[in-house]
Every structure is written in structure tokens, then in C-alpha cells.
N, C-alpha and C positions, 0 to 999 in steps of 0.2 A: 658303128661300133660305140660311140658315146652313149646311145640309147641303151645298148646291152650293159654297158657299165653302170648306168643309172638303175636299171632294173635289178642288178645284182645287189645294190647298196640301199635301195629305197622301197617303200611299199607303194604299189599303184593299185587304184580300183579298176582301172580300165586302160587298154592300149589301143590307139588308133593309128593305122599305119596305111601307107599307100603302096601300090606295086612296085612302081618305078621310082627310084629314088637315086640320088648321086651316091655312089660308093657301095650300096648294098641293095639287093633286090628285096622287096617287101616279103616274098615268100620265104626266102631264106631267113629273114628277121623272124617271122612267125615260128618257123621250126626251132630256132634258137631259143626264143621266148618260151615256148612250151616245154623246152627241156629244163629251163631254169624255174619257171612259175606256171604250173598247170592250173592254178587257181585264178588267174587273172584273165578276164574276157578280153577278147580281141576283136576289133572291127577293121575291116578293110574298107577304106574309103578311097575310091579310085575313079578315074574318068574312063577306065578300060573295062567295058562291059564283057569282052571276050574272055578275060581270065576267070569269070564266074564258073565256067565249065572245067577249069583246071582242077584236077583232083587235089593238088596241094592246098588250094584256097579253102577247101572244105573244112580244114582244121580250125579256121576262124569261126567265131561265134556269130558273126554277121558279115554281109558283103553289101556295101552300099555304094551305088554309082553316083558320083559327084553330079550336082546340079546347082542352079542359081538358088534353089531354095534348100535351106538346111533342115526342113522339117522331118524328113526320113532319117537323117543322121541323129538328130535330137531325139526322136522317137526310139530308135535303137538303143541309144545311150541310157534313156530312162528305162527301157525294158531290161537291159542288163545290169544296171546297178541301182534302179529304182528302189 
């Protein structure tokens, strides 16, 4: 909920979220963010590969599976806001 409050009051270049979080599902967050700010790119960064096939995750601009290397996430960030 605090993330949504901040999105309403501040400008962001990019949002990175996980799928499973305390209190709110990342997929629900994506839906709510898109209703507020369609212009902000969203990256899902999660350990759960299986959600990539979930239709609701397709709304995000990128889906990156967490790994010990941050190179893929960094590349997606550069691609989206570069």
C-alpha cells in the first residue's frame, strides 16, 4: 500500500516488483499501478519462473528471474529507461 501511495504522489522512471510480497501480490500491484500510471515501465523481478506464463504478468514490460548475477536485470533497466 505504501508503494501505491508513493506512486500517486511522486514521479518514477521505473518500477521493479516481485510476485510474492508481504501484504500484497505483485500481480495485483501491477494492475493498480497501470490504472494510475500507464507511462511507467514495470519489471517483475522474481524467483518464480512459473508465473511467467500467467497472463496477468504479461502487462509488465519485462519479466526477469532472479539470479546471483544482476546482469539481466541491469540490461532490462537500461533497455527501458536508457
